[in-house]
Backbone bond lengths (Angstrom), bond angles and torsions (degrees), N, CA, C in turn:
res aa  C-N    CA-C-N  psi(-1)  N-CA   C-N-CA  omega(-1)  CA-C   N-CA-C  phi
1 M - - - 1.465 - - 1.508 109.19 -
2 I 1.405 117.46 134.52 1.449 119.83 -177.11 1.518 109.11 -77.91
3 S 1.378 115.76 131.87 1.464 121.05 -178.01 1.500 109.98 -75.19
4 K 1.337 113.66 165.62 1.501 120.87 179.40 1.529 109.86 -63.49
5 K 1.393 119.03 -35.84 1.400 120.55 -178.45 1.507 112.30 -67.87
6 V 1.336 117.40 -35.48 1.486 124.28 177.86 1.542 107.96 -65.78
7 C 1.371 116.60 -47.55 1.432 122.61 179.72 1.532 110.95 -57.85
8 L 1.311 114.00 -44.44 1.488 118.72 179.92 1.507 112.51 -65.52
9 L 1.377 115.72 -37.47 1.433 120.17 177.04 1.536 111.22 -65.86
10 L 1.305 118.59 -44.06 1.452 123.07 178.28 1.542 111.62 -61.78
11 L 1.315 114.12 -43.09 1.444 119.96 177.65 1.548 112.98 -61.91
12 T 1.324 114.93 -41.74 1.462 121.04 176.94 1.565 110.03 -62.54
13 L 1.334 116.15 -44.22 1.437 120.48 -176.44 1.578 109.40 -65.48
14 I 1.359 114.87 -36.74 1.464 118.56 178.47 1.566 108.70 -65.87
15 C 1.327 116.12 -42.19 1.488 118.33 -176.86 1.501 109.69 -67.15
16 V 1.370 117.35 -40.23 1.449 119.71 178.61 1.518 111.66 -65.26
17 S 1.309 115.43 -39.40 1.484 121.31 178.53 1.554 111.23 -61.98
18 C 1.348 115.60 -43.42 1.493 120.27 177.60 1.480 111.55 -64.97
19 S 1.358 116.44 -41.62 1.457 121.54 179.58 1.528 110.48 -63.66
20 Q 1.311 117.32 -41.74 1.486 121.60 179.08 1.529 109.65 -64.14
21 K 1.340 114.89 -40.40 1.482 120.59 -177.04 1.512 108.85 -62.51
22 K 1.392 115.90 -42.88 1.488 121.10 179.97 1.517 110.03 -66.01
23 Q 1.343 117.07 -38.74 1.474 120.83 177.29 1.526 111.89 -61.13
24 E 1.297 116.95 -37.30 1.442 122.75 -175.22 1.578 107.45 -74.20
25 Q 1.308 118.69 -23.24 1.467 120.62 -179.23 1.511 108.37 -83.56
26 N 1.331 115.18 121.10 1.467 120.59 -170.41 1.510 115.22 -93.15
27 F 1.321 115.65 3.49 1.461 119.99 -179.91 1.528 110.77 -127.56
28 V 1.362 114.20 130.17 1.463 120.40 177.35 1.488 109.90 -122.45
29 L 1.316 117.13 128.42 1.473 121.61 174.69 1.558 106.88 -113.49
30 K 1.307 116.25 120.93 1.432 119.16 177.93 1.526 111.31 -133.42
31 G 1.301 115.29 161.88 1.482 116.92 -177.60 1.507 111.09 170.31
32 N 1.357 112.95 -163.67 1.452 122.88 -178.25 1.509 109.56 -143.48
33 I 1.324 115.42 139.77 1.511 118.51 172.74 1.544 104.63 -118.95
34 N 1.321 113.89 101.82 1.448 120.28 -176.94 1.541 111.68 -61.30
35 G 1.354 114.07 125.60 1.472 118.00 178.90 1.544 115.24 99.02
36 L 1.348 113.04 -15.43 1.481 115.98 -178.55 1.524 111.87 -75.84
37 K 1.333 115.71 125.78 1.452 120.97 179.71 1.560 110.56 -111.22
38 K 1.347 114.79 -38.30 1.434 118.27 -176.02 1.530 110.74 -148.39
39 G 1.327 117.40 135.18 1.437 121.67 178.73 1.505 109.69 161.45
40 T 1.345 116.34 -171.58 1.456 119.93 -178.93 1.523 107.74 -129.44
41 I 1.295 116.45 133.51 1.459 126.04 176.40 1.522 110.86 -104.82
42 Y 1.353 115.49 131.04 1.458 120.21 -178.70 1.486 109.49 -121.78
43 L 1.347 117.40 137.28 1.437 123.94 168.43 1.532 107.31 -104.16
44 Q 1.358 113.97 119.49 1.481 116.94 -173.05 1.496 111.46 -131.97
45 K 1.318 114.14 166.04 1.490 120.28 175.06 1.562 106.31 -141.75
46 E 1.288 113.75 159.78 1.483 119.19 178.81 1.537 108.49 -90.40
47 Q 1.318 114.00 133.09 1.485 120.29 177.31 1.494 107.31 -144.79
48 D 1.338 118.16 120.32 1.455 123.40 179.90 1.507 111.01 53.36
49 S 1.345 114.26 48.15 1.465 123.48 178.77 1.562 115.37 62.17
50 L 1.304 115.08 17.05 1.480 120.85 178.74 1.497 109.02 -125.71
51 L 1.285 119.47 148.10 1.462 124.06 172.60 1.471 111.15 -88.61
52 I 1.348 117.05 122.04 1.423 121.16 176.21 1.473 110.76 -113.42
53 T 1.338 118.34 143.76 1.457 123.31 -176.66 1.492 113.83 -86.11
54 L 1.329 116.04 124.85 1.471 121.44 179.39 1.528 110.14 -90.50
55 D 1.304 117.16 -33.41 1.472 122.51 179.25 1.514 108.23 -162.39
56 S 1.337 114.36 160.92 1.448 118.49 -179.61 1.524 110.79 -153.07
57 L 1.304 117.38 162.11 1.447 120.75 -178.59 1.519 110.10 -149.84
58 N 1.340 115.89 128.08 1.415 120.72 176.10 1.549 108.21 -86.51
59 V 1.332 115.27 123.58 1.473 121.02 -177.46 1.526 109.37 -98.03
60 N 1.290 117.91 132.70 1.461 120.85 178.88 1.554 107.07 -148.32
61 G 1.346 113.33 87.23 1.449 118.31 178.90 1.540 116.26 90.55
62 Q 1.290 119.28 -8.62 1.467 123.49 -178.75 1.509 110.15 -122.36
63 S 1.334 117.37 118.62 1.454 120.50 -174.43 1.534 112.00 -87.70
64 N 1.325 118.81 -11.03 1.464 120.79 175.04 1.555 108.74 -78.69
65 F 1.312 117.71 150.65 1.410 120.31 178.25 1.539 110.50 -147.09
66 E 1.304 116.54 160.83 1.446 125.74 175.43 1.481 111.37 -147.72
67 L 1.336 116.81 124.97 1.470 121.00 -176.67 1.513 107.10 -127.28
68 H 1.326 116.84 156.07 1.497 121.52 -176.69 1.526 110.45 -131.93
69 A 1.316 113.94 154.83 1.484 121.48 174.23 1.521 108.00 -159.66
70 N 1.346 115.46 167.70 1.394 122.44 176.05 1.545 107.20 -115.27
71 L 1.310 116.18 114.99 1.502 122.24 -177.61 1.483 109.13 -105.45
72 E 1.358 115.38 130.43 1.466 119.65 175.69 1.547 109.94 -81.90
73 E 1.353 116.12 -27.08 1.461 122.07 -177.79 1.517 107.62 -162.24
74 P 1.336 116.31 168.27 1.453 119.72 178.44 1.568 110.51 -61.24
75 E 1.319 115.33 137.98 1.473 119.33 175.51 1.499 110.79 -160.76
76 L 1.323 114.77 168.25 1.431 121.30 -178.61 1.546 110.42 -80.45
77 L 1.323 114.85 129.50 1.505 121.25 178.83 1.512 109.74 -121.64
78 F 1.292 114.53 165.63 1.464 122.71 -178.47 1.537 110.86 -127.03
79 L 1.304 116.14 130.04 1.459 121.11 171.19 1.479 107.85 -105.88
80 K 1.323 115.45 113.86 1.466 121.71 -171.65 1.554 106.94 -111.63
81 L 1.329 114.17 137.27 1.475 121.19 177.50 1.499 109.08 -114.77
82 D 1.333 117.01 122.96 1.472 124.40 175.02 1.508 108.07 -111.04
83 K 1.346 115.93 109.24 1.471 119.17 -176.51 1.516 113.54 -95.05
84 N 1.319 113.21 18.97 1.548 121.05 179.16 1.520 108.35 63.69
85 D 1.331 116.69 33.33 1.497 118.49 170.02 1.561 104.34 -145.67
86 D 1.305 113.96 -168.18 1.483 118.44 -176.56 1.523 113.75 -79.67
87 D 1.353 114.46 -11.65 1.413 118.95 -176.83 1.507 111.55 -95.67
88 E 1.344 112.99 98.93 1.491 117.68 179.47 1.534 109.44 -115.06
89 G 1.281 113.88 159.75 1.483 117.64 179.09 1.516 110.45 -142.89
90 S 1.343 116.78 169.63 1.410 121.44 178.93 1.529 111.35 -153.70
91 V 1.303 116.47 148.38 1.413 123.91 178.93 1.513 108.32 -117.14
92 V 1.310 118.47 126.43 1.435 125.23 178.58 1.515 112.54 -98.28
93 F 1.274 116.98 129.42 1.501 116.50 -177.52 1.557 108.47 -150.08
94 F 1.355 114.83 159.94 1.447 120.09 179.88 1.534 106.96 -97.06
95 A 1.310 116.85 120.66 1.469 122.44 -174.07 1.525 108.48 -107.32
96 D 1.351 112.44 153.79 1.444 122.32 172.96 1.500 106.97 -143.95
97 K 1.338 117.96 169.94 1.478 122.31 -179.70 1.542 107.43 -58.06
98 G 1.311 113.00 143.89 1.469 119.23 -178.21 1.510 112.37 116.78
99 V 1.325 117.08 -149.61 1.462 121.49 -176.08 1.511 109.12 -116.68
100 T 1.354 115.10 133.44 1.427 122.28 170.43 1.534 108.94 -121.85
101 E 1.308 115.77 141.23 1.476 121.39 -177.73 1.511 110.06 -118.29
102 I 1.322 116.51 128.40 1.474 121.26 178.64 1.569 106.12 -126.54
103 N 1.311 114.21 122.28 1.473 122.39 174.37 1.536 109.82 -117.13
104 S 1.302 116.78 133.82 1.456 120.36 -179.36 1.498 108.71 -150.53
105 T 1.368 112.07 -169.63 1.504 118.26 176.72 1.517 111.07 -124.79
106 L 1.292 116.47 158.37 1.462 118.82 178.78 1.495 110.43 -68.22
107 K 1.344 117.71 -39.61 1.483 123.01 -174.15 1.514 109.72 -62.91
108 N 1.326 117.85 -46.22 1.474 122.07 -175.51 1.535 108.82 -128.31
109 F 1.328 116.36 62.20 1.424 122.27 -171.12 1.571 113.58 -54.16
110 S 1.369 111.78 -49.89 1.469 117.30 -175.24 1.549 112.90 -71.72
111 Y 1.320 115.11 -34.41 1.462 119.13 -170.85 1.526 114.40 -92.27
112 D 1.335 116.63 -25.56 1.485 121.11 -179.55 1.469 113.49 -88.58
113 A 1.297 119.12 -4.35 1.460 122.98 -175.38 1.567 113.20 -59.60
114 K 1.324 114.49 126.61 1.459 122.00 173.06 1.529 106.27 -114.32
115 I 1.376 111.56 122.70 1.489 118.70 -172.03 1.504 108.11 -113.49
116 N 1.352 113.85 129.22 1.465 118.62 175.33 1.538 107.96 -128.79
117 G 1.320 117.22 109.65 1.435 119.65 -175.04 1.461 116.01 -164.72
118 S 1.298 120.09 -113.94 1.439 125.47 -168.17 1.554 113.09 -75.12
119 K 1.283 116.78 161.47 1.476 120.47 175.29 1.540 110.23 -69.45
120 Q 1.355 116.13 -29.03 1.440 119.78 176.18 1.505 110.30 -65.26
121 Q 1.330 119.71 -34.71 1.424 121.90 179.40 1.514 112.46 -66.32
122 K 1.369 115.66 -36.06 1.467 120.72 177.10 1.528 109.30 -62.97
123 V 1.326 116.52 -45.00 1.481 120.23 -179.87 1.566 109.37 -62.50
124 L 1.331 116.74 -42.86 1.475 119.45 178.40 1.499 111.80 -62.67
125 E 1.333 118.62 -39.89 1.425 123.18 -177.71 1.553 109.41 -66.11
126 E 1.302 115.94 -36.42 1.482 119.56 175.34 1.515 112.94 -59.90
127 Y 1.351 112.77 -41.43 1.464 116.98 -179.15 1.564 109.11 -73.51
128 I 1.320 118.36 -39.66 1.445 121.11 178.49 1.522 112.62 -59.97
129 L 1.336 116.86 -36.98 1.455 122.89 -178.89 1.537 107.56 -63.04
130 M 1.321 118.24 -46.87 1.450 118.85 177.11 1.473 114.86 -65.53
131 M 1.329 117.05 -35.53 1.462 121.26 179.75 1.537 110.52 -66.42
132 S 1.354 115.92 -32.01 1.468 118.34 178.81 1.529 110.47 -63.35
133 K 1.359 116.21 -32.36 1.469 119.48 176.94 1.521 111.15 -66.88
134 F 1.348 116.16 -42.81 1.428 120.66 175.09 1.545 112.31 -61.40
135 N 1.290 114.94 -40.59 1.499 120.22 -179.83 1.551 111.05 -65.68
136 I 1.342 115.96 -39.45 1.432 118.79 178.13 1.551 111.25 -61.06
137 R 1.309 113.63 -45.67 1.493 119.16 177.68 1.561 110.89 -62.79
138 N 1.320 116.74 -34.87 1.452 121.21 -178.24 1.551 107.70 -67.73
139 L 1.316 116.92 -41.23 1.487 121.05 178.59 1.528 110.76 -65.50
140 E 1.326 116.61 -36.95 1.446 119.74 175.78 1.535 112.25 -62.60
141 L 1.334 115.46 -40.13 1.474 120.61 -179.79 1.581 109.19 -69.89
142 I 1.283 117.47 -34.60 1.452 120.99 -179.76 1.568 107.67 -66.82
143 K 1.325 115.46 -43.59 1.484 117.93 178.01 1.511 111.29 -62.55
144 E 1.318 117.74 -44.69 1.447 119.89 -179.91 1.519 110.85 -63.69
145 N 1.372 117.43 -36.97 1.420 122.83 179.99 1.534 111.45 -63.88
146 L 1.321 116.87 -42.95 1.445 121.87 178.10 1.528 112.32 -63.00
147 E 1.316 115.83 -40.18 1.439 120.42 179.09 1.493 111.36 -67.64
148 S 1.342 116.75 -37.51 1.466 123.32 -179.04 1.554 110.01 -67.82
149 R 1.312 114.83 -36.96 1.442 118.68 179.50 1.514 113.19 -69.60
150 K 1.333 114.49 -35.02 1.481 119.17 176.15 1.501 110.30 -64.36
151 K 1.356 115.85 -35.42 1.472 119.01 179.74 1.525 112.14 -88.19
152 E 1.342 114.59 -1.88 1.472 121.87 -177.42 1.535 111.49 52.90
153 D 1.310 112.87 45.00 1.496 120.62 -179.17 1.515 106.79 -91.83
154 T 1.296 117.59 89.74 1.473 123.80 -176.77 1.541 112.33 -60.82
155 L 1.274 116.08 -42.50 1.484 119.23 -179.08 1.550 110.69 -60.93
156 K 1.299 113.91 -45.11 1.467 117.92 179.53 1.539 111.58 -65.96
157 I 1.287 117.51 -41.33 1.454 123.35 179.57 1.554 110.44 -58.57
158 N 1.369 114.43 -44.72 1.481 117.08 178.40 1.501 112.56 -67.76
159 S 1.320 116.21 -34.66 1.450 121.68 177.84 1.481 110.41 -66.24
160 L 1.335 117.35 -39.84 1.465 120.92 178.25 1.502 112.26 -67.41
161 Q 1.319 117.62 -33.67 1.445 120.58 177.32 1.518 110.97 -61.02
162 E 1.328 115.44 -39.59 1.421 120.73 -179.98 1.553 110.11 -66.07
163 D 1.412 112.71 -38.98 1.496 117.01 176.03 1.505 111.12 -62.25
164 F 1.348 118.18 -41.72 1.446 122.35 177.43 1.567 110.86 -58.78
165 D 1.300 114.15 -46.10 1.483 118.25 179.30 1.485 111.79 -61.40
166 R 1.334 118.75 -45.28 1.470 123.62 179.83 1.564 110.05 -62.19
167 L 1.342 114.45 -42.65 1.487 116.97 -179.70 1.510 111.25 -63.42
168 L 1.317 117.11 -42.32 1.461 121.71 178.84 1.532 109.75 -61.59
169 K 1.335 116.56 -44.19 1.473 121.35 -179.97 1.572 109.93 -61.45
170 R 1.388 114.86 -42.63 1.442 118.40 179.67 1.486 111.23 -63.78
171 K 1.334 115.85 -39.71 1.474 121.26 179.53 1.563 111.01 -62.60
172 Y 1.320 115.69 -42.52 1.456 119.96 -179.57 1.537 109.73 -67.01
173 L 1.316 118.40 -44.17 1.444 124.00 -177.98 1.523 111.07 -64.73
174 Y 1.325 115.21 -39.25 1.455 119.97 176.28 1.505 109.72 -61.75
175 T 1.335 117.06 -47.44 1.457 121.05 -176.60 1.524 110.83 -63.75
176 I 1.346 117.27 -38.46 1.455 120.81 178.14 1.500 110.28 -64.64
177 N 1.330 116.88 -47.76 1.465 120.57 -179.78 1.558 110.81 -63.89
178 F 1.314 114.66 -42.71 1.446 118.13 179.49 1.518 112.06 -60.44
179 A 1.321 116.93 -41.46 1.489 122.13 -179.99 1.510 110.00 -62.64
180 V 1.345 115.27 -44.78 1.477 120.57 -177.10 1.515 109.79 -66.37
181 T 1.350 117.01 -40.57 1.422 122.61 -179.30 1.533 111.65 -62.34
182 N 1.365 114.04 -37.81 1.492 121.98 -177.49 1.536 109.01 -100.45
183 K 1.297 115.55 47.45 1.506 122.71 -177.52 1.564 112.80 -63.15
184 N 1.311 116.53 -18.28 1.447 121.25 -176.37 1.513 110.08 -96.87
185 S 1.336 119.00 10.63 1.457 119.73 -177.32 1.539 110.22 -122.59
186 E 1.345 116.92 143.59 1.432 123.11 177.17 1.521 112.41 -61.53
187 V 1.324 116.39 -18.93 1.449 121.93 -179.72 1.524 110.39 -63.56
188 S 1.346 115.53 -35.53 1.448 122.39 -175.23 1.558 113.48 -55.77
189 P 1.295 119.11 -60.24 1.512 119.88 176.36 1.512 113.26 -60.40
190 Y 1.377 113.95 -35.94 1.445 118.24 177.28 1.543 112.74 -54.22
191 L 1.355 114.00 -48.90 1.456 119.68 -178.96 1.542 111.89 -65.37
192 A 1.342 115.72 -37.53 1.438 121.35 179.06 1.548 109.86 -60.87
193 I 1.292 116.95 -35.45 1.467 121.65 -178.11 1.487 112.95 -81.81
194 N 1.309 117.37 -39.44 1.489 120.91 -167.80 1.531 112.88 -104.77
195 E 1.327 119.68 -25.76 1.426 120.39 -175.18 1.539 111.42 -98.77
196 I 1.337 118.17 -32.49 1.476 121.50 -178.18 1.536 110.00 -129.80
197 P 1.343 120.68 50.00 1.417 121.81 -177.99 1.514 116.00 -61.61
198 N 1.343 114.92 -24.41 1.498 119.23 -178.23 1.487 115.87 -103.25
199 T 1.327 116.28 9.93 1.455 120.09 176.48 1.531 109.09 -68.69
200 S 1.318 114.85 168.92 1.442 119.16 -179.66 1.568 111.28 -61.02
201 I 1.336 114.43 139.89 1.478 118.85 -179.55 1.508 111.59 -54.88
202 K 1.290 118.37 -33.78 1.443 122.08 -177.04 1.535 110.46 -62.86
203 F 1.342 114.86 -34.33 1.459 117.73 179.73 1.537 110.48 -74.68
204 Q 1.290 118.33 -36.88 1.475 120.76 175.50 1.550 109.93 -65.77
205 E 1.331 114.77 -35.99 1.491 117.73 178.08 1.534 109.20 -69.40
206 R 1.317 116.03 -38.05 1.507 120.84 177.87 1.543 108.59 -56.91
207 I 1.345 114.86 -45.05 1.501 118.11 -179.89 1.486 110.82 -64.87
208 Y 1.344 117.54 -46.02 1.442 124.06 -176.59 1.523 110.32 -60.34
209 E 1.320 115.39 -48.14 1.502 120.29 -176.69 1.501 109.99 -64.83
210 A 1.330 119.02 -28.66 1.457 122.16 -178.43 1.539 113.66 -76.76
211 L 1.320 116.82 -20.15 1.440 121.65 -176.04 1.505 113.56 -62.72
212 D 1.346 116.12 142.45 1.432 119.74 170.19 1.515 109.39 -62.79
213 Q 1.363 118.82 151.02 1.448 121.18 -176.25 1.524 112.98 -56.16
214 K 1.313 116.73 -38.64 1.498 122.03 178.85 1.541 109.54 -57.26
215 I 1.373 116.35 -41.12 1.417 120.85 -178.86 1.518 112.20 -73.26
216 K 1.369 115.48 -35.56 1.447 120.13 175.83 1.568 111.00 -59.70
217 D 1.333 113.54 -34.35 1.492 118.28 -178.56 1.480 113.54 -85.67
218 S 1.322 118.53 -2.76 1.494 123.80 -178.42 1.496 109.28 -76.04
219 K 1.302 114.56 171.85 1.535 120.97 -179.46 1.549 109.98 -56.82
220 Y 1.303 116.48 -50.23 1.483 118.28 -177.99 1.483 113.82 -75.47
221 G 1.328 116.36 -26.72 1.443 119.29 175.54 1.534 111.90 -65.62
222 I 1.340 114.69 -42.65 1.429 119.30 177.16 1.499 112.02 -67.38
223 E 1.312 117.05 -38.53 1.472 120.47 177.49 1.483 111.92 -66.32
224 L 1.357 119.67 -36.12 1.454 121.19 175.68 1.524 111.19 -64.61
225 K 1.332 116.40 -42.08 1.472 118.07 178.48 1.529 110.66 -64.38
226 E 1.341 118.96 -38.52 1.449 119.97 179.08 1.506 109.44 -68.04
227 L 1.314 120.15 -37.52 1.466 122.54 177.06 1.503 112.09 -61.82
228 I 1.313 116.99 -43.49 1.458 119.72 -179.61 1.507 111.41 -66.00
229 E 1.341 116.56 -40.62 1.506 120.03 179.06 1.509 108.97 -66.36
230 F 1.342 116.94 -39.33 1.477 118.75 -178.32 1.527 111.13 -67.28
231 R 1.332 116.66 -40.19 1.486 119.06 178.92 1.496 110.99 -66.75
232 K 1.356 117.75 -38.38 1.450 120.65 175.87 1.521 113.83 -61.78
233 K 1.305 113.26 -43.16 1.478 119.68 179.19 1.503 111.39 -66.09
234 T 1.310 117.94 -38.79 1.462 121.78 178.30 1.464 110.95 -66.66
235 Q 1.274 119.43 -40.09 1.473 120.05 178.17 1.452 113.31 -66.50
236 Q 1.359 117.09 -35.65 1.465 122.51 178.72 1.525 109.59 -68.41
237 D 1.332 118.65 -36.44 1.448 123.09 -179.39 1.556 109.60 -74.35
């Protein structure tokens, strides 16, 4: 039978091990989800087109949370909330070593999220803010298009299609210029890969060539180079 001293020693070793593990993890995500009483929170990242869990926390009566991970470099992470029903949500953010804080609400988890963290996140939010303006205009055009189709106004429909095309072109050009301007941020190659994957190869090359060497060597810098090479090879074939 194990003595009390042995049990105490084992418990101490486990606590020390957990403490050392947390110290080795260089990223902390903390925050509060107002209204959350019960559920599970996951910190995840994308790997090989799959989401893998870095840390998780079962919530039972406490809306504050703290999650940990070890990051080799800045990258996009996902905070997922599972409320034990069909209504799940997630918050996407750019993380870097250190502390990031996310506060949101249970009712509108994805939309109410306020993120305070990395400098990459600030760059991403600047881009998202501008994209929201493009999206508002796009919704306006969709509404006008539906009304024109009801009236069978062919001239208006054709005119609106030209407006759609111009808006898409403006969105792509803004993204390209934004990526080139922010050549010292990991957000730049990320946008080139995920926001304008079908743009001309020459524009993706323009973004890649503008990147600082450190960013070229980053996760998304390498992925952008691989994408360009793949597209070139596919065109040749």
